[in-house]
C-alpha positions, 0 to 999 in steps of 0.5 A: 667146254667141249671135252677133250680126248686123252689117249689111253695108253694099256700097259700089256701085261707081263707074262711070268717066265714060266707062262712064257715058257710054257707058251714059247717052248718050241723056241727055247729047244730051238735056241738050246743047242746054240746056247750050249755050244756058245757055253761049252766054246766059248765061255768054259775056256775063260777059265784058262785066263787064269794062266795068265796070272800064274806060272803055270806047269803042266804037272801041278795044273790050273789050280796048283801052278805058282800064283805070279800076279802081274808078272807075266804081264811085266814079261810080255810088255818088256819083251823086246819082240813084244814091240815088234809083234805089236808094230807088224799086227797096227800096220797089217790091221790098218791095212785091211781096215782100209784098202782091204775094206774098201775093195769088196764095197768097190766091188759091189757097186762095180756089179750093180753097174752090170747090166747083163745078169747072166755075167753078173751071176757067173762073176759073182759066182767065181768071185765067191770061190776062193773063199773056200779055198784052205789057207793051206791051198793059199800059201802053197799057191802064194809059195809057188809063185812067187819062188825064185822061179815061180810064174809071178818071180819071171813076170816081175823080172820082164819089169826089171824087178830082182829074180829071188824068193818074194816071201823071203824078202825082208824089205818093207813093204814087200811082205805086207803087200803080198799079204794084202793082196793075197787077202783081198783075192781070196776075200773079195766077192765074199765079203762084197756079199752083203752089200750087194745084198744091202744095193739090191733093197735100195728103192728103183723109184729114187734111180728112176727119178734122178735118170729122168733128171738127167743124172748119169749112173755113176751119179746116181751111183754116188748120190743114192746107191753109196748113201742108201748103203752106208748103214751097212757099210759102217756096221761092217767097219765097226765089226772089222775094226776089232776082228782085224786086229787079229791079223790073219793068224793062220796065213802068216804062221804059214807063211812067214820065217825067220829072215821075216819075221821083222816085218811079219811076226804078229801078236797072234804068231808071238803068241804061238811061238811062246806057247808051243815053242820047243824047249820055250813053252810059256803057257802064262806070257801066251795067255797074257797076251791072248788077254791083252789082244782080246782087251785091244780088240774089245776097246777098238770095237766098243770105240768105233762104235760110240764113234760111230753113233755119235757122228750119226750113223748107224750102230751095232749096240 
């Protein structure tokens, strides 16, 4: 009987930490600044979460303030303004995760159809530029264009719409549309970078074979390009679900006003007002609100990642 060959698995010897450090110490040295940065700016401040369970007093400090348990969370969830802020946060985040998420993908797909490389590069360059404009400048431009005598207001008046300060309009969905359009304008080009890079890695042989079989450019776009970049789309969506729950703190804080609190106040701006409002600072309540948002955002991130993995798509972890 002929002997059967058996594959022999040889386990790689495990290196001790000391031996590994001696061999790869330059890598550890390069990693050290990033580790210290993350430790100091991301993990050390977590001690401040104790304020969520205290009646925090600046005079007594973090470890001397009165412990109140979950009272701050009870006050947070029973507050009338909290559910208004939560509703606005959910609506704005949903708009960003749907319309705001789809637009960069569509822009990247349109760029992939452009044959003139020079025109394509110029378009990409100009589309990236708004991302580098400070939020204060962007909001100032929006305020000027949408004021009583702004250019966009005058243009809309030609179509029968009233002359008004649109940012002060509390009607639904005026503020939401303004915020969404502003976000798309500022982030369209920058948000498309990952998709443009993914499209560039799609094999040209697939397109050539499809073209020989008679497929049009649009058919190749939806049958080849889009399925090939689907893992990237899923990954960016999973990341965006958690991040978008923290809906535009800086821009909304600069744009909204008391007349639009009903439609513009989000959890982050509500937290800011609770923490720093003159004569009514409540650091414990604002910390409880921030902790609640972090838990919800993490839950959404983990949940969307699990759903993506279960559906057979790629996942982050």
